[in-house]
C-alpha positions in Angstrom: 62.0 142.4 152.3 59.0 140.1 151.8 56.5 140.1 154.6 54.6 137.1 155.9 51.6 138.2 153.9 53.5 136.9 150.9 53.7 133.4 152.3 51.1 130.7 152.1 51.4 129.3 155.6 48.2 127.3 156.1 49.0 123.7 157.1 52.8 124.3 156.8 55.6 124.2 159.3 56.9 127.7 159.9 60.1 128.3 161.8 60.0 131.7 163.5 63.3 133.1 164.7 62.2 135.3 167.6 64.1 137.3 170.2 63.1 136.0 173.6 66.3 136.9 175.4 64.7 138.2 178.6 66.3 138.8 182.0 65.6 136.1 184.6 65.8 136.0 188.4 66.0 132.3 188.8 63.0 131.1 186.8 61.2 134.5 187.2 61.1 136.7 184.1 61.8 140.3 185.3 61.0 142.0 182.0 58.8 140.3 179.4 59.0 143.1 176.8 60.7 141.1 174.1 58.2 138.2 174.5 55.3 140.6 174.2 56.8 142.1 171.1 57.0 138.7 169.5 53.4 137.8 170.1 51.7 139.6 167.1 53.7 137.8 164.4 53.2 134.4 166.1 49.5 135.1 166.6 49.1 136.1 162.9 50.7 132.8 161.8 48.6 130.7 164.1 45.4 132.4 163.0 46.5 131.7 159.4 46.6 128.0 160.2 50.4 127.5 160.4 52.2 125.0 162.5 54.5 127.5 164.3 58.0 126.5 165.5 59.6 129.3 167.5 63.3 129.3 168.1 65.3 131.8 170.1 68.4 132.2 172.4 68.8 133.2 176.0 72.0 134.4 177.6 75.4 133.1 176.8 75.5 129.3 177.5 78.5 128.9 175.2 77.4 126.0 173.1 76.3 123.5 175.7 73.1 122.9 177.7 73.0 125.0 180.8 69.9 124.7 183.0 69.9 128.4 184.1 69.6 129.4 180.5 66.7 127.1 179.6 63.8 128.7 177.7 61.2 126.7 179.8 60.1 129.8 181.8 59.8 131.7 178.5 57.5 128.9 177.1 55.2 129.4 180.1 55.0 133.1 179.7 54.5 132.9 175.9 51.7 130.5 176.5 50.0 133.0 178.9 50.4 135.8 176.4 49.1 133.8 173.5 46.3 132.2 175.4 47.5 129.0 173.8 49.4 125.9 174.9 53.0 126.2 173.8 54.6 122.8 173.4 58.2 122.9 174.7 61.0 120.8 173.1 63.8 120.0 175.6 66.4 120.1 172.9 67.0 122.2 169.7 67.2 119.7 166.8 67.2 116.4 168.6 64.6 113.7 169.3 62.5 116.0 171.5 62.4 118.8 168.9 61.6 116.4 166.1 58.8 114.7 168.1 57.4 118.0 169.3 57.2 119.4 165.8 55.8 116.2 164.3 52.9 116.4 166.8 51.9 119.9 165.9 48.5 120.4 164.3 47.5 123.4 162.2 47.2 126.6 164.4 49.5 125.1 167.1 52.8 126.4 168.4 56.0 124.9 169.9 59.1 126.5 171.3 62.5 124.8 170.9 65.1 124.9 173.6 67.8 127.6 173.7 69.6 127.8 170.3 72.9 128.6 171.9 72.9 125.2 173.6 74.2 124.1 170.1 77.8 125.0 169.3 76.8 125.4 165.6 74.5 128.3 166.3 77.3 130.8 166.9 80.2 129.1 165.2 82.6 131.2 163.1 83.2 128.1 160.9 80.8 128.3 158.0 80.7 124.5 157.6 79.9 123.9 161.3 77.3 126.6 161.3 75.9 125.4 158.0 75.6 121.8 159.3 73.5 123.0 162.3 71.4 125.2 160.0 70.7 122.2 157.8 69.3 120.3 160.8 67.3 123.3 162.0 65.9 124.1 158.6 64.8 120.4 158.2 62.2 120.9 160.9 60.3 123.4 158.8 59.1 124.3 155.3 59.1 128.1 155.7 61.2 130.6 157.7 60.1 133.9 159.3 62.8 136.2 160.7 61.4 138.3 163.6 64.2 138.4 166.1 65.4 142.0 165.5 67.6 141.9 168.6 69.8 139.2 166.9 69.9 140.5 163.3 73.4 141.9 163.7 74.7 138.4 164.5 75.9 136.1 161.7 74.4 133.1 163.5 72.9 129.9 162.0 69.3 130.7 162.9 69.6 134.3 161.7 71.8 134.1 158.6 72.1 130.5 157.3 68.6 129.1 157.8 66.9 131.7 155.5 69.3 130.6 152.8 67.8 127.2 153.0 64.0 127.9 153.2 61.5 130.3 151.5 61.6 133.2 153.9 60.0 136.5 154.9 60.3 139.2 157.6 58.0 139.2 160.5 56.0 142.2 161.6 58.4 143.2 164.4 61.4 143.4 162.0 59.4 145.3 159.4 58.4 147.8 162.1 61.9 148.2 163.4 63.4 148.7 160.0 60.8 151.3 159.1 61.7 153.3 162.2 65.5 153.1 161.5 65.0 154.3 158.0 63.1 157.2 159.4 66.1 158.0 161.6 68.6 157.7 158.7 66.8 159.0 155.7 66.0 162.7 155.9 65.0 162.9 159.6 62.9 165.8 160.7 65.1 168.4 162.4 66.4 169.3 164.9 67.7 165.7 165.1 69.0 165.0 168.6 70.7 161.8 169.7 71.1 161.0 173.4 73.8 158.4 174.3 74.6 156.9 177.7 75.6 153.6 179.1 78.9 152.5 180.6 81.5 152.4 177.8 82.3 154.9 175.1 84.1 152.0 173.2 80.7 150.4 172.7 79.5 153.4 170.7 82.6 154.5 168.8 81.2 153.6 165.4 77.8 155.1 165.9 79.2 158.4 167.2 81.6 158.6 164.3 78.7 158.1 161.9 76.2 160.3 163.6 78.5 163.4 163.8 77.8 164.0 160.1 74.0 163.5 160.6 72.7 165.0 163.9 72.2 168.6 165.1 72.8 167.8 168.7 74.5 164.9 170.6 73.9 164.6 174.3 76.3 162.4 176.2 75.6 161.0 179.7 76.1 157.8 181.6 79.5 156.3 182.4 80.8 157.1 179.0 80.5 160.9 179.7 83.5 160.7 182.1 85.8 159.8 179.3 84.6 162.9 177.4 85.2 165.0 180.6 88.6 163.5 181.1 89.5 164.2 177.4 89.0 167.9 178.3 91.5 167.6 181.1 89.0 167.4 183.9 89.4 165.3 187.1 86.8 162.4 187.2 87.8 160.8 190.4 86.9 157.1 190.6 84.3 157.4 187.8 84.2 155.0 184.9 87.0 156.0 182.6 88.4 154.4 179.4 91.9 155.9 179.2 92.6 154.1 175.9 89.7 156.0 174.3 90.8 159.5 175.2 92.5 160.3 171.9 89.5 159.0 170.0 87.1 161.1 172.1 89.3 164.3 171.6 88.8 163.6 167.9 85.0 163.5 168.3 85.0 166.8 170.3 87.1 168.5 167.6 85.0 167.1 164.7 81.7 168.1 166.4 83.1 171.7 166.7 84.1 171.7 163.1 80.8 170.4 161.9 78.7 172.7 164.1 77.2 169.8 166.0 76.1 170.8 169.5 77.9 168.1 171.6 76.5 168.5 175.2 78.2 167.0 178.2 77.1 167.0 181.9 77.6 170.2 183.8 77.1 168.5 187.1 77.0 164.9 188.4 76.0 163.0 191.5 79.3 162.0 193.0 79.2 159.1 195.4 81.6 157.6 197.9 81.2 154.1 196.5 79.3 152.1 193.9 76.4 151.1 196.1 72.6 151.8 196.2 72.8 153.6 199.5 76.2 155.3 198.9 76.4 158.9 200.3 76.5 161.3 197.4 76.1 165.0 196.5 75.7 167.0 193.3 79.0 168.6 192.2 80.0 170.6 189.3 81.5 168.5 186.5 84.7 170.5 186.7 85.0 169.8 190.4 84.6 166.0 190.9 86.5 165.0 194.0 89.4 162.6 193.4 87.9 160.2 196.0 84.3 160.2 194.5 82.7 158.5 191.5 80.0 159.9 189.3 76.9 157.6 189.3 74.3 159.9 187.6 74.0 163.2 185.9 73.1 166.1 188.3 70.0 168.3 188.5 71.4 171.1 186.4 72.4 168.6 183.7 68.9 167.1 183.7 67.4 170.6 183.1 70.0 171.3 180.4 69.3 168.0 178.6 65.5 168.6 178.8 66.0 172.1 177.3 68.1 170.6 174.5 65.3 168.1 173.7 62.4 170.6 173.9 62.4 171.7 170.3 63.6 168.5 168.8 61.7 166.9 165.9 63.5 163.6 165.9 65.2 161.9 168.9 67.1 158.6 169.3 68.0 157.6 172.8 70.3 154.7 173.7 71.8 154.2 177.1 70.9 155.2 180.7 72.2 158.5 182.2 73.3 156.8 185.4 73.0 153.6 187.5 69.3 153.5 187.1 69.1 150.1 188.9 69.8 152.1 192.1 66.9 154.4 193.0 69.2 157.1 194.2 70.9 157.3 190.8 67.9 156.8 188.5 66.8 160.5 188.4 68.9 161.4 185.3 67.5 158.5 183.2 64.0 159.4 184.4 64.5 163.0 183.5 65.6 162.2 179.9 62.7 159.7 179.5 60.2 162.3 180.7 61.6 164.9 178.4 61.0 162.6 175.5 57.5 161.8 176.7 56.7 165.6 176.9 58.2 166.2 173.4 56.3 166.5 170.2 59.2 164.8 168.4 59.4 161.4 166.8 61.0 159.6 169.7 62.9 156.3 169.6 64.2 154.4 172.6 67.0 152.2 171.3 66.4 149.0 173.2 68.7 147.4 175.7 69.1 149.1 179.1 67.1 152.2 177.9 64.0 150.1 177.2 64.6 148.2 180.5 64.8 151.5 182.3 61.5 152.8 180.9 59.8 149.7 182.2 61.6 149.6 185.6 60.8 153.3 186.2 57.1 152.6 185.5 57.0 155.1 182.6 54.2 154.7 180.0 55.6 152.8 177.0 53.1 154.5 174.7 54.7 157.9 175.6 57.4 157.1 173.0 56.9 156.8 169.3 58.9 153.5 169.3 60.7 151.3 171.8 63.2 149.1 170.0 63.7 145.5 171.0 67.4 145.5 169.9 69.9 148.0 171.2 72.9 146.5 169.6 71.2 146.0 166.3 69.8 149.6 166.3 73.3 151.0 167.0 74.9 148.9 164.2 72.3 150.0 161.7 72.8 153.7 162.7 76.5 153.1 162.4 75.9 152.2 158.7 76.8 148.5 159.0 75.2 145.7 157.0 73.3 143.5 159.4 73.6 139.8 158.4 70.0 138.9 159.5 68.5 141.7 157.4 70.7 141.0 154.4 69.5 137.3 154.6 65.9 138.4 154.5 66.4 140.8 151.7 68.0 138.1 149.6 64.9 136.7 148.1 
């Protein structure tokens, strides 16, 4: 992929596809990690004299303007982080966007309203998506793809616009791809992957692909209960995907055949209900009461996982070990994160809830080799899929 160093941006309008999809509580941003990650590329373009037009999505407004998904709070935070006024267009390609862009001087920046307010952004119809891409591309002279969290989507701003403009990859995407190549091309061993989160169905492809590549696979979070159930164990009211049991049995069998150390919880925190103050106790994974639900890995599992990570040379972690949003059930996720921080390995936090957990638990971000901004994109890359947004940037 070409980088922005290959573009002559001075005095030119540069459309930057960023990933600013941050969590909001009303108009308050609760985690600005993705905004901060976008700043270096925007800053570099501004310092080079570009007229920078940032575009991004927020949430799932389903193709129509929805006030709660407005990027206005993001514009304010981006302005604070840049130390520059960020002009905000109240539409995406309409009169406000056109006027806002026309008013930009060299070294100034604007943010367009939420891309997903336009039905053409996510359309499956190539013509509809292309028509919107034409209007978006008309605002600029150059394109920089820097929204790694969206590169696995075949959306207009990610896939179609770079076909219409001279383009390059921003610094964030370059850094993310370098990390993923390190995970997939001759990783230092032992190579350990830790997977958590709610649903095993979300990670079927990546598990299938990783079983031929990793030395150890540690499974926690809600998805672990489907693995336990596949071994015939009672999981009570824990999250269970019964339609995935046969698939999971296949994974267990393949791991054994390949000599992959597939590690499951040996104990869990079993609670009476899904609530932050629910009564709970640590129970053996083979003895989960039928009227309880597992909400976190237990203390013996935390020690086991830490031991399995101690000698690792490469670690990829995606998905929390429990309901980390509830303090009582955040200990497993914290234990895994602290084991990674203590490790001498090349450690990658695979975006999404894992990255959010690191920040929510107050852990040092520089304790990890890399914290990705795109959980879904990272997983699809590790699954071996072609990511539309990366393919568009490589096609120069």
